[in-house]
N, C-alpha and C positions, 0 to 999 in steps of 0.2 A: 436647289436642284432637286428635280423630280426623281423619286425613286422608281425602279423598275417593277412591274408586277407582271407575273406569267401565269398562263394556265397550264396545268399538268395534263398529261395524256390520259386517255381512257384506261390504258393498262396501268398506269401509276395509280390512278384512282381506285381501280380494283385492288391494287396491292395495299393501298391505304386502308381499305375496309378489312382486308385480311389482317394487317398488322395492328390496327388500332380500334376499328369499330367492333369486329367480331370478338376479340379477347375482352373488351370492355363489356359486351353483353354477357358472354359466358362466364366470365368471372364475377359478374354481379354489378348491375348497374348502381345498386344502393349497398347491398352487403355482399361481402366476398364469399364466393363459393369455396369451401375448404379443398374439395378434391381437385378443382380446376387450378386453384392458385398452387398446389403442391405439384401438379403436373407441369405447370408452366416454370416453376422453379427448377425442377429437374432437367427440363429441356432447354434452359437458358433463353426462354421466350422474351424476358425483359431486355436482354442484350440485343437480340434480333430486331426488337422494336426501335431501339436506340439507333442501332446501325442503319436501319432503314430510313429514318428521319434524316440522319447525317447525309446518307447517300443521295436522298431526294434534294436536299438543299444544294449539295455539290453538283448534281446533275443539271440542275437548272440555273445554278449560280445566281440565285435569287432568294431574298428573304421574305418575299410576299407572293404567296402561290394560291391561285384560285383552284378550288377542287369541289368535290360533292361529299357532304357528310350529312347523315340522317338528320333532317330531311330537307335538303335543299343546297343551294350554292353557298359555298363557304370559303372565307379567306384563311388560309393557314399562314400565321405570322411566326417569323423566327427573329426579327429585328428587335432588340430590347427597347429602343426608343419608341417604336410603333406599339409594343406591348404596353408600355407606360401610358401612351396616349389613349389606348383603348380603354384600358382598366380605370383610368381617371375621368373619361368622358361620361357625361350625362346622356349622350345620344344612344346608348345601348343598355340592355338589361340582361340579368343573368337567369332569364327564364324561357330558353329555347324549348321546343315541343318535347324532345325526348326527355329532358330533365324534368319538366313539368309533369309529363305523363307518368313517370315513375314515382316521383316524390308526392305528388298528390293523392296517391293511394293510401297513404297513411298521415301525412301532414298537409291537408289541403289549406290553402290560404296562408301558408307559411311565409316568413320574410324571404327565404332563399328562392321561392319561386314567384315572387311578386314584381309588379312593375308600376310606374305611375304614381298617382296620388296614394294608392294602397300600399306601395312600397314605402312610401315617405312616412306614412303614419306608422306603419309596423316597425320600420328602422327606428323611429323615435322611441317607441315603446321598448324594444329590445336594448338599445342603447342606455335608456333610463334605468331599467331593471339590472342590466349586466355591467353597469358602469364602464362602458367601452372606452379604452384608452387611458383609464386611471386605475389606481388601487380600489378593490371593491370595498364598500362600506362595511361588509360583514366578513372581511377576510380573517379576522380573528376567530370567529366562529368556524369558518371553514377550516382553518388550521387545526383547531380543536378536534373536528371530525377526522381529519387525516391522522392526527396524532393517536386517536383511539383506533382506528382501523387498519393503518399499515402495519403495526406490529403483529396483527393476526396472520399476516402472510408468511412470517418467519418465526412464529412462535414454536412450531414443531420442526424437528430436524428431518427434513425430507426434501426431495427435489421439487421445484415449482414448475407447474405446467400452465397451459393456456387457461384451463378451467379455473385455476387460482387467481389469474389476473382479471378473468371475467367476474369472479366474486367480489374482488376488490373494486372494480369499476362500478358494479351495481351498488354496493353499500356506500361508497363515497358519494356517488352522483346523486342518489336518491335522497340522502340527508342534506346535500347542498341545495337541492330543489324543494324538498318538502319539510326539512326541519330535523334537528338532532334526534337520532334514535329511530327515525321513520324510514323502514326499508320495506318495499312492497314487491317480492318475487313474482306475484301474479302479473303485475304490470311489466316486468321485464319479459315474462313469457309472452303476453299479448303483444308487446312491441316486436319481439323477435318474429312472431307469426306474421305480423303486418309487414314488416321490412322484407321478410323472405318472399311473400307474395309480390311485393312492389318491384322486385327484380324483373317480374314478367308483367308489369303494369297492371297487376290485378290487386283487388282489396279483400282482405279477410274481414268480413263484415262482423262476425262475432267478436273477434279480437279488437276490432275498431270501436265497436260499441262499448265494450267492456272497459277498455283503457280510458276512453273520454268520459264515460259515465263516472268512473272513479275519480278522475281529475276534476270534473265538474262538481262533484260533491265537496272536495277539498276546497275548491275556490269559493263555493257558496257559504262555507262555515266561517264565521268571523273570527273564531279562534283556531283555525285550521293549522296553523304553523306552531309547534311547540317551542320553536326558537327562531332567531333571525335566519332567514333563507330567502331563496328567490321567490317562493310562493308568498312570502310575507309582503312583498311589494307588488306582486302580480294580482292578487285577490282584490285589493281596492280598486285597481285599474279596470277590472272586469265589471265592477258594479256602477261605474259612471255611465250615465245615460247616453247610449248611443255609441260610446267608444268601442265596446266589444265587437259591434257589428263590423267595423272596419279593421280592427286590430286582430280579432279572433284570437283572444288570449289563450284558450286551450291549446290551439294548433301551434302557437309560438312555444309554449311549454313542452308540447309533445316533441318538437324538434330538440329542445334542450335535453330531454330525457335520452334521445337518441345520441346526440353528438357528444354529451359529456361522458356518458358511460363509455361509448366508442373510443373516444380520445384517451381516456384513463387506461383501459385494458390494453389497447393497441401501442400508445406511445410509451407507457411505463415499461412494457415488456420489451419492446424493441430497442429503447434507449438503454435498458439495463444490459440487453444483449451486446450492444455496441461497446458500452463501458467495460463489461466483462472482457471482451475480446481484445482490448487495449490496456495492458497493465499499466503503463505510465499515466494514461487518462484516469483510470480507476484511482490510482494513488493520489493524483492531484486533486480530483473532485471531492475525495473524501477528506483531504486535508482542508480544502475550502469549507466544507460543511462543518467540521469540528472546530475551525477557527472562527466561525461566524459568531459576532458578539450578539449576545441575547438569544431568546428563543421564540420571539414573536414573529409577526408577520413582516416587520421591516427586515429582519435577518434573512428571510426567505427571498424578499425582494432583491437583496444584495448579493445573491448567489449567481454571480455573472458567469462563471465558468460552466456551472451546472446548466445554466440557461443556454450557454453555447452548445453543450451536448445535446440538449433537446432539439435546438434549432438545426444542428447538423444532422440528426436523425430524420427531421421533417424535411429537410433538403434531399437527402439521399433517397428516402423512400417517401416521396411526396404522397400524402394521403388522398388528395384529389389532384391526380396529374394532369387532367384536361380541364382547362377553363373555357367554357363555351358561352358566347355572348350573342345576342340577337339585336340587330339595329332597330331602335325605336323610331329613328328618323335618319334620313341620309346624313352621312357625315364623312369627313376625310382625316384620319388619324395621322397621315403624313402626306407630303406634298406629292401628288401623282397617285395616291391611293384613295379611290372613292367607293365607298360602301353605301349601297342603296338600302332604303328602309326594307326591313324584312329579311335581309341577308344576315349571315351568321359569321362570327369571327372565332377561330379555333387558336388557342394558345396551349401549347403542350408544355405545362410548367415542369413536368417530370423530365423532360429532354433538356430543356433550358437550364435546369439545376445540375445537370450532369455534363454541361457543354464545357470543354477545356478552353474554348475560346472566350468563355464569359468567366469562368470560375478558376482558370488557370491549372496549376498542379494539384489543387485540392479537390478538383472535380469529382473524382472516384475515391476520395479518401476521407476518413472521419477526422476533421481538424477543428475541434471545438475552440482552440485558442485563436483562430484566425476569423471567427464570426464577427468580431467587433473591430476589425481592422480596416474598415472602409471598403469591403468587398461588395459587389453587386447586391441589390435587394432581392431576397428570395420571395417567392410567391405562395408559400405553403398555407397561408391564410387568406389567399387571394391578395388584393391590394386596394387601397384608396376608398372610394365611396361605398364599395360594395365588398369590402373585406369583412371577415367573419366577426359579427358584433360580439362574440364572446371570447376573442382571442386573448384578452389580458386576463380574464378570469381563468380560462383554460390553462394558460402558461403558469398562473400562480399555483393553481392545484396540482399540476404536474410536477412543478418544482418542489412543493411542499411534500408530495408523496414520495418521490425519488430521494429528497433529502432524509426523510424518516427511515427509509430502508437502508440507505447507504451509510448512515451515521453509525449503525451498530453492527452492519454486516459487510462483508466483501462478497462478491459473487463470481462463480465460475460458470461459463457458457459450455454446457455439454452438447447441445444440438439445437438446431442446425449450426454447423461451424461457420465462422466468419473469418476470411482471409483478410487481415488488415491492410495488406498491400493494395488490394482492390476490392472494394465493397460490391457486392452483387447488386444488380440492378432491381432484383425482386427477393424479397425474404419471406420464407414460410413461417409466419409468426404463430400459426396454429400449432406448429410442432416444436415450439420453443421448449427447452428444458434448462433451467438454471438451478445452480446449487448455492445456497446462502451459507456462509461459513463465519464462525466467530474469528476474530483476530487472534493470532497466535500469541 
């Protein structure tokens, strides 16, 4: 039976720009604007966006709505089956104009803004180096890095703030990529400048040149990596005749620098905040960590409840709430739904993750024990063929870092407060203050 597809009114299209497009631009297309995020949190802007999408779906009584989204006709999809069909289809690419225009300012030719044969070549390279979907070959070395760096965060008796998590993210991510003991603050500063300018689709030429010149020197040196690391396998690939022209190895690595540091500082801080706000969860996750057999990477892999805590944080505060696809060719993800070549598809994963019709009573609560009970699949790493190539590695490093912190300390959330009965739609992680305490 063919599903219904409707076109929303001009007024509702304008409202969609106000609730989704404008906030996305002002909060930051690539990097979050601190003051804008704080303002939106204070004024409940996340709740207003969710209510708008809910009301839009109810008004038209339809899960497939044609609208306008920068820059062109776009299908807004609410139906889970159609979302799955779109994300698994080879007929679309994750490189719409607005995404490509922003990210290309600091990671031109990266996998995340590629399509066609170039996407396939870059995907193979990323999956090969990052060991997508399987435990990473260097995970024991990565665990050693975490074991050295995580205790720095709680070595002194003081409150932990965002700057502390930024430093932790820098030190771990740089060593995972460049090797044990290699941390380059100047590259962090250059990357921050590039990302900041990319929010406005501009390039910081000085920072761009400096960042990639440094990375190029590392790739050119045969003995560049002092230990097993991502650079260890990337450098040989860069030297193969013709391969780097298509793959653009430095650009792929530039994205790893950005996403791994961002993932560590953001998801460690926010997951700790949620755990600290739920006493029973903190007790249970610390019991699991302490009861884990052994101290190696296998023990980290088996921390399922901790993994559930991270997954719930990612679901509740989806880091990339909008999944935008561009049709490479005309296709039909559902009977009666025709998408012409060049049209876009918008999936609001943030709304999907908070939909009681999909996730039931846990939609707005922190419920790590229910992550593995057959619930609907989340899309915080996107999904299927264009899912995050580094998802397995990122999850392992996050689990290792949180386990190292929670094994010896319990945490109190000082601010911003979290009401366990209903987790807010937005959270100002820049203002987070956590206190680490020894067990009594």
